[in-house]
C-alpha positions as a Markdown table, in Angstrom:
| # | Residue | x | y | z |
|---|---|---|---|---|
| 1 | Met | -23.6 | -19.8 | -11.3 |
| 2 | Leu | -20.3 | -21.6 | -10.9 |
| 3 | Ala | -17.8 | -20.4 | -8.3 |
| 4 | Arg | -14.4 | -19.7 | -9.8 |
| 5 | Ala | -11.5 | -21.4 | -8.2 |
| 6 | Pro | -8.9 | -19.0 | -6.7 |
| 7 | Leu | -5.9 | -18.3 | -8.9 |
| 8 | Gly | -2.6 | -19.9 | -7.9 |
| 9 | Pro | 0.8 | -18.1 | -7.6 |
| 10 | Tyr | 1.9 | -19.0 | -11.1 |
| 11 | Gln | -1.4 | -17.8 | -12.7 |
| 12 | Leu | -1.1 | -14.5 | -10.7 |
| 13 | Gln | 2.5 | -14.1 | -11.8 |
| 14 | Ala | 1.5 | -14.7 | -15.4 |
| 15 | Ala | -1.3 | -12.1 | -15.1 |
| 16 | Ile | 1.2 | -9.5 | -13.7 |
| 17 | Ala | 3.6 | -10.2 | -16.5 |
| 18 | Ala | 0.8 | -9.7 | -19.1 |
| 19 | Tyr | -0.6 | -6.6 | -17.5 |
| 20 | Pro | 1.7 | -5.2 | -14.7 |
| 21 | Arg | -1.0 | -2.8 | -13.5 |
| 22 | Met | -3.4 | -5.4 | -12.3 |
| 23 | Leu | -3.8 | -4.4 | -8.7 |
| 24 | Asp | -5.8 | -7.4 | -7.6 |
| 25 | Ala | -3.0 | -9.8 | -8.8 |
| 26 | Tyr | -0.4 | -8.2 | -6.5 |
| 27 | Leu | -2.7 | -8.2 | -3.5 |
| 28 | Gln | -3.7 | -11.8 | -4.0 |
| 29 | Leu | -0.2 | -12.9 | -4.8 |
| 30 | Ser | 1.1 | -11.3 | -1.6 |
| 31 | Ser | -1.4 | -13.2 | 0.5 |
| 32 | Leu | -0.1 | -16.5 | -0.9 |
| 33 | Gln | 3.5 | -15.9 | 0.1 |
| 34 | Asp | 5.3 | -18.1 | 2.7 |
| 35 | Thr | 6.8 | -15.2 | 4.6 |
| 36 | Pro | 5.8 | -11.7 | 5.5 |
| 37 | Gln | 9.1 | -10.5 | 3.8 |
| 38 | His | 8.1 | -12.1 | 0.5 |
| 39 | Ala | 4.6 | -10.7 | 0.8 |
| 40 | Leu | 6.1 | -7.2 | 1.3 |
| 41 | Gln | 8.3 | -7.6 | -1.7 |
| 42 | Val | 5.4 | -8.6 | -3.9 |
| 43 | Leu | 3.5 | -5.4 | -2.7 |
| 44 | Arg | 6.6 | -3.2 | -3.3 |
| 45 | Asn | 6.9 | -4.7 | -6.8 |
| 46 | Gly | 3.3 | -3.7 | -7.4 |
| 47 | Glu | 4.0 | -0.2 | -6.1 |
| 48 | Asn | 6.5 | 0.2 | -8.8 |
| 49 | Ala | 3.9 | -0.5 | -11.5 |
| 50 | Leu | 1.1 | 1.4 | -9.6 |
| 51 | Pro | 2.6 | 4.3 | -7.7 |
| 52 | Glu | -0.8 | 6.1 | -7.5 |
| 53 | Ser | -2.6 | 3.1 | -5.9 |
| 54 | Val | -3.8 | 4.0 | -2.4 |
| 55 | Ser | -5.0 | 0.5 | -1.9 |
| 56 | Leu | -1.6 | -0.9 | -2.6 |
| 57 | Arg | 0.1 | 1.6 | -0.3 |
| 58 | Gln | -2.4 | 0.6 | 2.4 |
| 59 | Ala | -1.6 | -3.0 | 2.0 |
| 60 | Ile | 2.2 | -2.2 | 2.3 |
| 61 | Ile | 1.5 | -0.2 | 5.5 |
| 62 | Gln | -0.7 | -2.9 | 7.0 |
| 63 | Gln | 2.0 | -5.6 | 6.1 |
| 64 | Val | 4.7 | -3.6 | 7.8 |
| 65 | Leu | 2.5 | -3.0 | 10.8 |
| 66 | Asn | 1.7 | -6.8 | 10.9 |
| 67 | Gln | 5.4 | -7.4 | 11.1 |
| 68 | Gly | 5.4 | -5.2 | 14.3 |
| 69 | Asp | 7.3 | -2.3 | 12.7 |
| 70 | Ala | 5.3 | 0.8 | 13.4 |
| 71 | Lys | 8.2 | 3.1 | 12.9 |
| 72 | Gly | 8.9 | 1.5 | 9.5 |
| 73 | Ala | 5.2 | 2.0 | 8.6 |
| 74 | Leu | 5.4 | 5.7 | 9.6 |
| 75 | Ala | 8.7 | 6.2 | 7.7 |
| 76 | Tyr | 7.1 | 4.6 | 4.6 |
| 77 | Leu | 4.0 | 6.8 | 4.9 |
| 78 | Gln | 6.1 | 10.0 | 5.3 |
| 79 | Gln | 8.2 | 9.0 | 2.3 |
| 80 | Ala | 5.1 | 8.2 | 0.3 |
| 81 | Val | 3.4 | 11.6 | 0.9 |
| 82 | Gln | 6.5 | 13.4 | -0.2 |
| 83 | Asp | 6.4 | 11.8 | -3.7 |
| 84 | Pro | 4.6 | 14.4 | -5.9 |
| 85 | Leu | 3.9 | 11.9 | -8.5 |
| 86 | Ala | 2.3 | 9.5 | -6.2 |
| 87 | Ser | 0.4 | 11.6 | -3.7 |
| 88 | Pro | -3.3 | 11.6 | -4.5 |
| 89 | Ala | -5.5 | 13.1 | -1.9 |
| 90 | Gly | -6.6 | 9.7 | -0.6 |
| 91 | Leu | -3.0 | 8.9 | 0.4 |
| 92 | Tyr | -3.2 | 11.2 | 3.3 |
| 93 | Ser | -6.1 | 9.2 | 4.9 |
| 94 | Leu | -3.5 | 6.5 | 5.4 |
| 95 | Ala | -2.0 | 8.5 | 8.2 |
| 96 | Arg | -4.9 | 7.4 | 10.3 |
| 97 | Val | -4.0 | 3.7 | 9.9 |
| 98 | Arg | -1.4 | 3.4 | 12.6 |
| 99 | Pro | -0.8 | 2.3 | 16.2 |
| 100 | Ala | -1.5 | 4.9 | 18.9 |
| 101 | Asp | 2.2 | 5.2 | 19.7 |
| 102 | Val | 3.1 | 6.9 | 16.4 |
| 103 | Thr | 0.0 | 9.2 | 16.3 |
| 104 | Arg | 1.9 | 12.5 | 16.2 |
| 105 | Gly | 4.4 | 11.4 | 13.6 |
| 106 | Ala | 1.7 | 9.8 | 11.4 |
| 107 | Leu | -0.4 | 12.9 | 11.4 |
| 108 | Ala | 2.5 | 15.3 | 10.7 |
| 109 | Pro | 2.0 | 15.1 | 6.9 |
| 110 | Val | -1.7 | 16.0 | 7.2 |
| 111 | Pro | -1.2 | 19.8 | 7.4 |
| 112 | Gln | 0.8 | 19.6 | 4.1 |
| 113 | Ser | -1.9 | 17.6 | 2.6 |
| 114 | Glu | -4.6 | 20.2 | 3.2 |
| 115 | Glu | -2.5 | 22.7 | 1.3 |
| 116 | Lys | -1.7 | 20.3 | -1.6 |
| 117 | Asn | -5.3 | 18.9 | -1.7 |
| 118 | Pro | -7.7 | 21.3 | -0.2 |
| 119 | His | -10.7 | 19.1 | -1.2 |
| 120 | Ala | -9.4 | 15.9 | 0.3 |
| 121 | Asp | -11.6 | 14.1 | 2.9 |
| 122 | Leu | -9.2 | 14.1 | 5.9 |
């Protein structure tokens, strides 16, 4: 079986243009960016097309944390869980992906999540 060559940025951009809900294209394209800010922008563009994607939101949080902005990651998470159109049960598990210094703030949305999603695995 032949291994497939990784897609380049132009191919990934073409894939996104053809099918804007292609999650893997956003994730791969963000990893090919020159700066963390450009990578985050690619992920945020993907969020517009896939607001329900927990994987994409996790990638955004991780990118913000990688830039050393724990408070920004917390603010993003708090905003994300308030969005009724984009708050699947799995989104609340992202509160656990955070540095220790923002523990209390990160877990603040969890009690709400239990009310909204009583069957979520928290």
